[in-house]
Each structure stands twice: as C-alpha cells, then as structure tokens.
C-alpha positions in Angstrom: 23.2 11.0 -8.5 20.9 8.8 -5.7 17.7 10.3 -5.0 17.1 11.1 -1.1 15.3 8.5 0.9 11.6 9.4 1.2 10.3 9.9 4.6 7.1 7.6 5.2 4.8 6.8 7.6 5.8 5.5 10.9 9.0 6.8 12.5 7.5 6.7 16.1 11.1 6.7 17.5 12.5 9.6 15.8 9.4 11.8 16.4 9.8 10.7 20.2 13.2 11.9 20.3 12.4 15.1 19.0 9.2 15.8 20.8 9.7 13.9 23.9 7.4 10.8 25.7 8.2 7.2 25.2 7.5 5.6 21.9 5.0 3.3 23.3 3.0 6.2 24.5 2.6 8.0 21.3 -0.6 7.4 18.9 0.7 6.6 15.5 -1.8 7.7 13.0 0.9 8.2 10.2 0.2 4.9 8.2 -2.5 3.4 6.4 -2.8 0.0 8.6 -5.4 -1.6 10.1 -4.8 -0.3 13.8 -6.8 -3.7 15.1 -4.3 -6.4 14.0 -5.8 -9.7 13.1 -5.6 -12.3 15.6 -2.8 -14.5 15.0 -3.4 -18.3 14.1 -1.3 -21.0 15.5 1.7 -21.9 13.5 3.1 -25.1 13.4 6.9 -25.5 14.7 7.8 -27.0 11.5 7.2 -23.6 9.9 9.9 -22.0 12.3 12.2 -24.8 12.0 12.8 -25.5 8.2 12.9 -23.4 5.1 9.7 -22.6 3.6 8.9 -25.6 1.0 7.2 -25.5 -2.1 3.9 -26.9 -0.3 3.4 -24.3 2.0 4.1 -21.6 -0.7 1.5 -23.3 -3.0 -1.0 -23.4 -0.3 -0.6 -19.6 0.4 -0.9 -18.9 -3.4 -4.5 -20.8 -3.3 -5.5 -19.1 -0.7 -4.7 -15.8 -2.1 -6.4 -16.7 -5.4 -9.4 -17.4 -3.4 -9.2 -14.3 -1.2 -8.7 -12.0 -4.4 -11.2 -13.6 -6.4 -8.6 -14.5 -8.9 -9.7 -17.5 -11.3 -6.9 -17.8 -13.8 -3.7 -17.3 -11.8 -2.0 -18.0 -8.7 -0.6 -14.9 -6.9 3.1 -15.2 -6.1 3.8 -14.3 -2.4 6.7 -11.7 -1.8 8.5 -10.3 1.2 6.3 -7.1 0.8 5.7 -5.5 -2.7 8.4 -2.8 -2.0 10.7 -5.8 -2.8 9.1 -6.1 -6.2 9.4 -2.3 -6.9 12.9 -2.9 -6.4 13.0 -5.3 -9.5 10.6 -3.0 -11.5 13.8 -1.5 -13.6 14.5 -4.6 -14.8 11.0 -4.7 -17.1 12.0 -1.3 -18.9 13.5 -2.3 -22.2 16.3 0.1 -23.2 15.5 3.6 -24.4 12.2 3.5 -23.0 10.7 5.7 -20.4 8.5 4.9 -17.6 5.6 6.7 -16.3 4.0 7.1 -12.8 0.4 8.8 -12.4 1.2 11.2 -9.6 1.3 12.4 -6.8 1.5 8.8 -5.5 3.7 6.8 -3.4 6.9 8.1 -4.0 9.2 4.8 -4.1 8.4 4.0 -7.4 9.7 6.9 -9.1 12.8 7.0 -6.9 13.6 3.2 -7.7 13.4 3.8 -11.3 15.3 6.9 -11.4 18.0 5.6 -9.1 18.3 2.8 -11.8 18.9 5.3 -14.3 15.9 5.2 -16.1 14.0 8.5 -17.2 10.6 8.5 -15.3 7.7 11.1 -16.1 5.3 11.8 -13.2 2.2 12.3 -15.2 -1.4 13.7 -14.0 -3.6 12.5 -16.7 -3.4 8.9 -18.3 -3.7 10.8 -22.0 0.1 11.5 -21.1 1.2 7.8 -21.6 3.0 7.4 -24.9 4.5 4.9 -27.2 7.9 5.7 -25.4 6.9 4.5 -21.7 7.8 1.0 -21.6 6.4 0.7 -17.9 3.6 2.7 -16.4 2.6 2.6 -12.7 -0.9 3.5 -11.5 -1.6 3.0 -7.3 -5.3 2.2 -7.3 -7.1 3.4 -4.9 -4.4 6.1 -4.6 -2.1 7.0 -1.7 -2.9 9.5 -0.6 -5.8 11.2 -2.4 -7.8 8.0 -2.7 -8.1 8.6 -6.5 -10.0 5.4 -7.8 -9.8 4.5 -11.6 -12.4 2.2 -12.9 -11.5 -1.4 -14.3 -12.5 -0.3 -18.1 -10.1 2.6 -17.7 -7.4 0.3 -16.5 -7.9 -2.1 -19.1 -7.9 0.6 -22.1 -4.7 1.5 -20.2 -3.5 -2.0 -20.2 -4.3 -2.5 -24.1 -2.4 0.7 -25.1 0.5 0.0 -23.1 0.9 -3.9 -23.8 0.5 -3.0 -27.5 3.8 -1.4 -27.4 5.3 -4.1 -25.6 5.1 -2.4 -22.3 4.2 -3.2 -18.7 1.0 -1.9 -16.6 1.5 -1.9 -13.0 -1.4 -1.5 -10.7 -1.1 -1.1 -7.1 -3.8 -2.2 -5.0 -2.3 -1.9 -1.5 -5.6 -0.3 -0.4 -7.8 -2.5 -2.6 -9.1 -5.1 0.3 -12.1 -2.6 1.1 -13.5 -2.1 -2.4 -12.9 -5.6 -3.9 -15.6 -4.9 -6.7 -13.0 -2.4 -8.1 -10.1 -4.4 -8.1 -8.7 -5.5 -11.4 -6.8 -8.2 -9.7 -9.1 -10.9 -10.7 -8.4 -10.1 -14.7 -4.8 -10.7 -14.3 -2.8 -13.6 -15.5 -1.8 -15.2 -18.7 -5.0 -14.2 -20.5 -4.2 -10.3 -20.1 -0.7 -9.8 -20.9 1.1 -6.8 -20.1 -0.7 -6.6 -16.6 0.8 -6.8 -12.9 -0.7 -6.1 -10.2 0.5 -5.8 -6.1 -1.6 -6.1 -3.5 -0.6 -5.8 0.2 -1.2 -8.1 3.2 -0.4 -6.1 6.1 -2.3 -3.3 5.3 -5.9 -4.7 5.8 -5.2 -7.5 8.4 -2.8 -5.0 10.4 0.3 -7.1 10.4 2.6 -4.6 8.4 5.6 -6.3 10.1 5.1 -9.8 8.9 6.6 -8.2 5.4 4.1 -9.7 3.0 2.5 -9.0 0.0 1.1 -11.0 -3.6 1.9 -10.0 -7.0 -0.6 -11.1 -9.8 0.3 -11.3 -13.6 1.7 -13.5 -16.5 3.5 -16.8 -15.5 6.5 -15.3 -17.1 6.7 -12.1 -15.3 6.1 -13.9 -12.2 9.0 -16.2 -12.7 11.3 -13.4 -13.3 10.3 -12.0 -10.2 10.8 -15.3 -8.1 14.0 -15.7 -9.8 14.9 -12.0 -8.7 14.0 -12.5 -5.2 15.7 -15.6 -5.0 15.1 -18.8 -2.8 13.0 -18.7 0.3 12.1 -15.2 -0.1 8.8 -15.3 2.3 9.2 -17.1 5.4 7.2 -20.4 6.4 5.2 -18.5 9.3 4.2 -15.5 7.1 2.9 -18.1 4.4 1.3 -20.1 7.3 -0.2 -17.0 8.7 -1.5 -15.5 5.3 -2.8 -19.3 4.3 -4.9 -19.2 7.6 -6.2 -15.7 7.8 -6.8 -15.6 4.0 -9.2 -18.5 4.3 -11.1 -17.3 7.3 -14.1 -14.9 7.4 -12.7 -11.6 7.3 -16.3 -10.0 7.8 -15.7 -8.7 11.1 -12.5 -7.2 10.2 -14.2 -5.2 7.4 -16.8 -3.8 10.0 -14.2 -2.9 12.4 -12.4 -0.8 9.8 -15.5 0.7 8.6 -16.2 1.9 12.1 -12.7 3.3 12.5 -12.9 5.2 9.4 -16.3 6.6 10.3 -15.0 7.5 13.9 -12.0 9.3 12.2 -14.1 11.2 9.9 -16.2 12.5 12.6 -13.4 13.3 14.7 -11.8 15.4 11.8 -14.8 17.0 10.6 -15.8 18.1 14.3 -12.5 19.8 14.4 -13.4 21.9 11.3 -10.9 20.0 9.0 -11.6 19.5 5.6 -11.3 15.8 4.3 -10.5 16.0 0.6 -9.7 12.4 0.1 -8.6 8.9 1.5 -9.6 5.1 1.3 -11.0 3.1 4.1 -7.4 2.6 5.9 -6.8 6.7 6.0 -8.3 10.1 5.3 -6.5 13.0 3.7 -7.2 16.4 5.1 -6.5 19.8 3.4 -5.4 22.7 5.6 -3.7 26.0 5.1 -1.3 25.8 7.9 -0.8 21.8 7.9 2.9 22.1 9.1 1.8 23.9 12.1 -0.9 21.5 12.7 1.6 18.8 12.4 4.0 20.0 14.7 1.1 20.7 17.2 -0.2 17.3 17.3 3.5 16.1 17.5 3.8 18.0 20.9 0.6 15.8 21.9 2.5 12.9 21.1 0.3 12.3 18.3 1.7 11.5 14.6 0.3 12.0 11.4 2.0 11.9 7.7 2.7 15.4 5.9 3.8 15.6 2.6 6.8 17.5 1.1 5.3 17.7 -2.5 2.0 19.5 -1.1 2.4 21.4 2.3 -1.3 21.7 2.8 -1.7 18.0 3.0 -1.8 15.7 6.2 -2.9 11.9 6.2 -4.5 10.6 9.1 -4.8 7.0 9.8 -7.3 5.2 11.9 -7.6 5.2 15.5 -7.6 2.1 17.3 -10.7 3.0 19.7 -13.1 5.5 21.1 -10.2 6.5 23.6 -7.9 7.4 21.0 -10.5 9.4 19.1 -11.2 11.4 22.2 -7.3 11.8 22.4 -7.1 13.1 19.0 -10.4 15.2 19.1 -8.8 17.3 22.1 -5.4 17.7 20.6 -7.0 19.0 17.5 -9.1 21.5 19.4 -6.0 22.5 21.9 -4.0 23.0 18.6 -6.6 24.4 16.0 -8.3 26.8 18.9 
C-alpha cells in the first residue's frame, strides 16, 4: 500500500482557491526559504543551448567544496536532494531496517516505506540498533530546530558503519551555522556517512531545484548512475558556481535581520516560539488549527503539521511591510 502524499509548505494556489484572493497577493510564510532571492548572475548562452558538460559540473563541484569547507571530497550536484531521497532504498541491504530520527521531514519515511522497507521512527539515538542498515538524521531538524553536535553524529556514524550501514545527515538548513555542520568531514576517509545540502533555501532559489550530496566516492557514483546523465541543468550549475564563490555575507545578515523581525512579531502577538532555524520559527499554540485558518482568511499561509496539531511553522517575511501585515492579522485572529 502506497503511503499518502505529504502536504508540504507552499501550495498558495490551492489556498487561494479555498480562501479567495489572487495567489500573487498572498503572503507565503509556509516554507523555510530565504524570502529575498540572491541576485542572479549572468548565465552564458551555451549553458542554455548545450547539454551540461563535465567541465561545467566540475566547476560547480569545486565551488561547492569551497563553500561547504570540504577538504577531502567533491560534492555531487543533484536536482534537489529530494531526488536522492528517492534513491535511498537502494542503499538498504535485504533484511535490514531503516531508522528516521523523528519527528522530521516526512518524505524520508514515506519513500522508504513505499519501497517496502520497515521504518522505525525513533525519538532517541539509543534506539539505533544493528538491525538498522540506514539511519536518517535531519540536522538542524525541520521543524523544531533540534541540533546534534558533530561529536554525537560521528559517534553514531561509527556505530552505523560498523554494521555495514549508512548514516544520512540532512543539513538542508545548515548554511546559517556552518560551524555545526558535519559536511566538512564527509568523504572517503569517513565511510558510512552521506550528507545532503540544499542550495535553494539559503540563496532563495528553490525553483532552481539544486542540491549537493557529500560522501564516499563509491556511494556518489551509485547516486550519479541512479539519477542518469545530465540530471542538473547547465544554468543551475553555472548559477551555483558563481554564487557559491561570491561574498555571501550580505545574504547572511539579511536572513538574520528577517529572522529577528519574525520572532519579535510572533512574541509580540503572545505566541510561544518552541524551536526553529535561521529560516523559520516553530510556534506551539493550543488552537493552532483555528489560528492557521484565521491567517488563511487574511491570505497569509503558514505550515501546520498533522502529527502535532499544536504546531505551526512560520517562515521569514520579505520586509517590514510584510511583518506589519502578519502582526495585524495575528492581532485580529488571536484578539
């Protein structure tokens, strides 16, 4: 039996169809994406005209290695890390189980279960056993921002790799805290570790559909074979190469400022912030469902969670005008 599809952030068109208004007039706070996209660099015409060649991919890999401070491996560009999640069942040996540190991004368990694998949604790393051929940790976690130390993850990697398993660490929201990331330690010298990084979240370019995976050469080769030739477009590779070798300090400062403004707005409305990352905040509210619907009636979309009806995730607003719009809506809904 196939697990039902997960309702993710976004979906403005569906929300507008239900609550009215033009999609372009809605304020979308349902995703964890930088609301101020990076300025796109020039893309040479050959990137659009020709299939992406090895030289263009190699340039992106070198740029990503520098950006992620990876000394001993070249990250593999992929068309969004979701594309690699779809391949994870191939890395679980017959007769073994998968473990997903939960609650977290729901596609991991869904994809693994749809492939017929037994999945344990664990809440503590002590639950990882020799039966687990694949262990998934999102760090920092979505949606609560739980953050495990490098030492904890390296110890887990030792345990998992010791039984021939694979530890996947998803660092999609790691750009704002590079000192906590384990990506720099991935590669052939750290077997049994595979790290996912997102490009679109930090740079505000989710529509580009680009991510990177870092790990052993043999594992990356299997992923590349599984994705097939020309998986990442030439324009995406070119944009990534230029942005990842540019000065990103202004982007970081902008995200910090937007996050601070969001938290002031939420706290000012009396909401309890219980977690988050640099790109979103998680709120606990006794009547989150009513609050979610009330915001929708103001044409503001935030992210609810079916597994915890008290939680709402708020993404960053793009400017002070949007902050004021959110504050006014919260005042009207909450009272």
